[in-house]
Backbone as CSV, one residue per row, in Angstrom:
resi,resn,N_x,N_y,N_z,CA_x,CA_y,CA_z,C_x,C_y,C_z
1,UNK,92.956,68.445,-2.058,93.628,67.951,-2.236,94.170,66.632,-3.055
2,UNK,95.265,66.490,-3.079,95.820,64.992,-4.728,96.042,63.601,-3.428
3,UNK,94.976,62.796,-4.184,94.485,61.914,-3.802,95.313,60.605,-3.022
4,UNK,96.594,60.710,-3.429,97.952,60.080,-2.523,97.948,60.716,-1.483
5,UNK,98.209,61.754,-1.030,98.488,62.292,-0.112,97.389,62.170,0.622
6,UNK,95.937,62.246,0.268,95.274,61.652,0.839,94.957,60.545,1.706
7,UNK,95.387,59.084,0.474,95.625,58.470,1.059,96.563,58.270,1.979
8,UNK,97.615,58.822,1.276,99.009,58.782,2.870,97.773,59.003,4.197
9,UNK,97.613,60.139,4.370,97.458,60.808,5.905,96.349,60.239,6.413
10,UNK,95.680,59.589,5.142,94.390,57.909,6.344,94.978,57.273,6.268
11,UNK,96.280,56.407,5.500,97.039,55.607,6.555,97.358,56.333,7.327
12,UNK,97.701,56.818,7.674,98.652,57.301,9.224,97.705,57.354,9.843
13,UNK,96.515,57.984,9.338,94.754,57.421,10.762,94.994,55.966,10.939
14,UNK,95.520,55.782,9.892,94.808,54.040,10.243,95.621,52.888,11.386
15,UNK,97.137,53.801,11.080,98.025,53.300,11.754,97.955,53.191,13.260
16,UNK,97.662,54.594,13.835,97.339,54.992,14.907,95.678,54.504,15.074
17,UNK,94.967,54.439,14.800,93.956,53.264,15.464,93.876,52.632,15.253
18,UNK,94.820,51.746,15.044,94.483,50.488,15.065,95.986,50.081,16.299
19,UNK,97.357,50.879,16.201,97.969,51.022,17.387,97.166,50.569,18.547
20,UNK,96.491,51.887,18.952,95.658,51.898,20.036,94.684,51.095,20.348
21,UNK,93.840,50.741,18.995,92.631,49.655,19.445,93.606,48.318,20.639
22,UNK,94.811,47.446,19.803,95.611,46.622,19.576,96.864,46.546,20.427
23,UNK,97.337,47.679,20.808,98.041,48.316,22.105,98.304,49.196,22.938
24,UNK,97.332,49.478,23.204,96.625,50.595,23.728,96.162,50.304,24.841
25,UNK,96.569,51.135,26.467,95.951,50.550,27.696,94.969,51.067,27.390
26,UNK,94.530,51.808,27.491,92.315,51.861,27.300,92.315,50.929,26.610
27,UNK,92.844,49.580,25.831,91.611,49.078,25.451,92.395,47.519,25.985
28,UNK,92.745,47.746,26.393,93.686,46.063,27.146,92.326,45.487,27.765
29,UNK,91.686,46.036,29.102,90.252,45.430,29.398,89.734,44.537,28.671
30,UNK,89.597,45.745,27.301,88.542,44.714,26.315,88.473,43.852,25.399
31,UNK,90.750,43.619,25.510,90.748,42.979,24.925,91.210,41.356,25.266
32,UNK,91.271,42.446,27.174,91.448,40.961,28.654,90.153,40.009,28.027
33,UNK,88.991,41.033,27.830,87.424,40.471,28.310,86.931,39.394,26.695
34,UNK,87.302,39.914,25.881,87.016,39.220,24.515,87.993,37.744,24.086
35,UNK,89.281,37.971,24.630,89.910,36.396,24.259,89.510,35.660,25.728
36,UNK,88.530,36.205,27.026,88.454,35.110,27.243,86.717,34.834,27.760
37,UNK,86.259,35.130,26.173,85.086,35.204,25.564,84.818,33.724,26.202
38,UNK,83.106,33.268,26.334,82.690,31.734,26.214,82.844,31.710,24.405
39,UNK,82.036,32.804,24.033,80.801,32.566,22.815,82.621,33.399,21.881
40,UNK,81.989,31.982,20.407,83.363,32.307,19.659,83.673,33.703,18.634
41,UNK,82.174,34.597,18.095,82.495,35.852,17.779,83.579,36.664,18.860
42,UNK,83.936,36.597,20.437,84.098,37.163,21.690,86.193,36.918,21.241
43,UNK,85.631,35.986,20.586,86.924,35.447,20.675,87.774,35.799,18.933
44,UNK,87.169,35.190,18.293,87.623,36.256,16.923,88.432,37.266,16.815
45,UNK,86.937,37.928,17.729,87.081,39.614,17.721,88.864,39.926,19.069
46,UNK,88.734,39.054,19.719,89.542,39.240,20.976,91.057,39.068,20.004
47,UNK,91.298,37.741,19.261,92.355,37.518,18.343,93.113,38.923,17.765
48,UNK,92.026,39.566,16.801,91.901,40.369,16.182,92.665,41.656,16.585
49,UNK,91.978,42.280,17.400,92.275,43.637,18.640,93.675,43.537,19.073
50,UNK,94.088,41.642,18.987,95.440,41.274,19.445,96.399,42.030,17.691
51,UNK,96.019,42.087,17.668,97.600,42.234,15.913,96.661,43.746,15.371
52,UNK,97.604,44.048,15.125,98.021,45.501,14.723,97.386,45.710,13.406
53,UNK,98.316,43.882,12.594,98.328,44.276,11.093,96.596,43.395,10.689
54,UNK,95.876,43.055,11.971,95.203,42.302,11.282,93.501,43.252,11.789
55,UNK,94.035,44.226,12.421,93.170,45.441,12.719,93.056,46.697,11.546
56,UNK,93.938,46.942,11.116,94.010,47.670,10.101,93.657,47.340,8.902
57,UNK,92.839,46.431,8.439,92.212,45.959,8.143,91.113,46.290,8.455
58,UNK,90.611,45.907,8.904,88.373,46.342,9.299,88.984,47.885,10.200
59,UNK,89.460,48.814,10.579,89.721,50.207,10.616,89.671,50.631,9.357
60,UNK,90.153,50.018,7.887,90.787,50.544,6.793,89.700,50.660,5.710
61,UNK,88.681,49.656,5.972,88.190,48.825,5.062,86.666,50.129,4.972
62,UNK,86.018,50.957,6.670,84.897,51.974,5.747,85.778,53.556,5.148
63,UNK,86.564,53.568,5.562,87.292,54.884,5.427,87.631,54.406,3.508
64,UNK,87.908,53.139,3.161,87.837,53.637,1.457,86.467,53.711,1.101
65,UNK,84.864,54.298,1.640,84.125,54.663,0.829,84.409,55.984,2.142
66,UNK,85.065,56.567,1.885,84.965,57.976,2.730,85.546,58.657,1.512
67,UNK,87.085,57.990,0.814,87.700,58.714,0.326,86.480,58.243,-1.656
68,UNK,86.369,58.945,-1.417,85.419,59.176,-3.301,86.659,59.139,-4.005
69,UNK,87.644,59.884,-3.780,88.369,60.292,-5.162,89.220,59.388,-5.194
70,UNK,88.937,58.761,-7.042,89.962,57.390,-7.182,91.676,57.460,-7.390
71,UNK,91.765,56.968,-6.874,93.368,57.288,-6.630,93.796,56.481,-8.569
72,UNK,93.492,55.275,-9.029,94.138,54.819,-10.049,92.758,55.033,-11.317
73,UNK,94.055,54.893,-12.437,91.957,54.690,-13.514,92.082,53.266,-13.519
74,UNK,91.006,52.661,-13.247,90.758,51.245,-12.982,88.987,50.965,-14.203
75,UNK,88.720,50.103,-14.385,88.084,49.680,-15.787,86.961,50.055,-14.820
76,UNK,87.008,49.842,-13.580,86.083,49.489,-13.134,85.846,49.762,-11.083
77,UNK,85.038,50.591,-10.950,85.112,51.573,-9.675,85.797,49.904,-8.109
78,UNK,85.039,49.099,-8.306,85.314,48.327,-6.719,86.876,47.707,-6.915
79,UNK,87.518,47.156,-8.252,89.022,47.044,-9.351,89.085,48.452,-7.670
80,UNK,89.067,50.223,-7.519,90.047,51.247,-7.305,89.731,50.810,-5.401
81,UNK,88.093,50.066,-5.067,88.327,50.124,-4.240,88.959,48.749,-3.401
82,UNK,89.259,48.054,-4.065,90.125,47.497,-3.373,91.465,47.480,-3.046
83,UNK,92.220,48.251,-4.460,93.424,49.183,-4.448,93.450,49.314,-3.217
84,UNK,92.661,50.811,-3.146,93.247,51.634,-2.029,92.570,50.980,-0.901
85,UNK,92.491,50.022,-0.345,91.719,48.969,0.795,92.986,48.731,1.033
86,UNK,93.827,47.832,-0.091,95.330,47.392,0.612,96.422,48.448,0.736
87,UNK,96.193,49.699,-0.379,97.350,50.590,0.159,97.373,51.419,1.185
88,UNK,96.346,51.300,1.374,95.889,52.086,3.715,96.226,50.583,4.394
89,UNK,95.689,49.966,3.792,96.642,48.465,5.157,97.765,48.511,4.461
90,UNK,98.770,48.673,3.960,100.224,48.564,3.058,100.302,50.351,4.038
91,UNK,99.870,50.997,3.778,100.637,52.551,4.847,100.722,52.535,5.850
92,UNK,99.688,51.561,6.567,99.269,51.712,7.647,99.906,50.642,8.534
93,UNK,100.507,49.619,7.679,101.119,48.279,8.628,103.129,49.339,9.094
94,UNK,103.183,50.026,7.138,104.417,50.550,8.293,104.031,52.152,7.962
95,UNK,103.541,52.854,8.678,103.031,53.452,9.965,102.814,53.542,11.509
96,UNK,101.754,52.130,11.523,102.456,51.205,12.906,104.401,50.682,13.871
97,UNK,104.724,50.416,12.219,105.712,49.742,12.640,106.926,51.157,13.239
98,UNK,106.242,52.148,12.457,107.350,53.742,13.151,107.223,53.413,14.257
99,UNK,105.612,54.120,14.673,104.562,54.159,16.177,105.542,53.204,17.057
100,UNK,106.111,51.305,16.306,106.000,50.514,17.117,107.414,50.626,17.698
101,UNK,108.192,51.033,16.815,109.997,51.181,16.855,110.074,52.139,17.879
102,UNK,109.398,53.124,17.503,109.508,54.898,18.226,108.656,55.138,19.918
103,UNK,108.093,53.478,20.606,107.379,53.363,21.200,107.806,52.608,22.584
104,UNK,108.725,50.881,21.828,109.294,50.163,22.284,110.724,50.821,23.101
105,UNK,111.692,51.926,22.886,112.226,51.696,23.802,111.551,52.111,25.425
106,UNK,110.725,52.731,25.091,110.275,52.897,26.527,109.229,52.225,27.489
107,UNK,109.029,50.966,26.763,108.477,49.679,26.592,109.600,48.623,28.073
108,UNK,110.831,48.632,27.631,111.747,48.357,28.070,112.016,49.010,29.552
109,UNK,112.583,47.680,30.705,113.474,48.009,31.863,114.228,48.496,32.379
110,UNK,114.711,49.080,32.419,115.946,49.008,32.707,116.380,47.992,34.447
111,UNK,117.706,47.238,34.110,118.205,46.174,35.293,119.219,46.792,36.455
């Protein structure tokens, strides 16, 4: 599979995972428990899980190591990894925006 197609599909997976973690009802109790935590790490994780964009950075990080095929021909493999990571987050942000717009009308209550 072409590396850019792989990157696109991975960014959609990151978008779905980050939206599920940050907005899904299944993780609501975890997010609320972390936000009410007395520990700093709990507060940090609670704030992190409240934002799909922030969550996508951490969800995308391990995927960079799974995608071995370089997308760019760079001088250093670390530079390629950082570019792949940022592209995954960028694609995930677009994907999360599409998901959010698709489900937003369902959350509105009609009066």
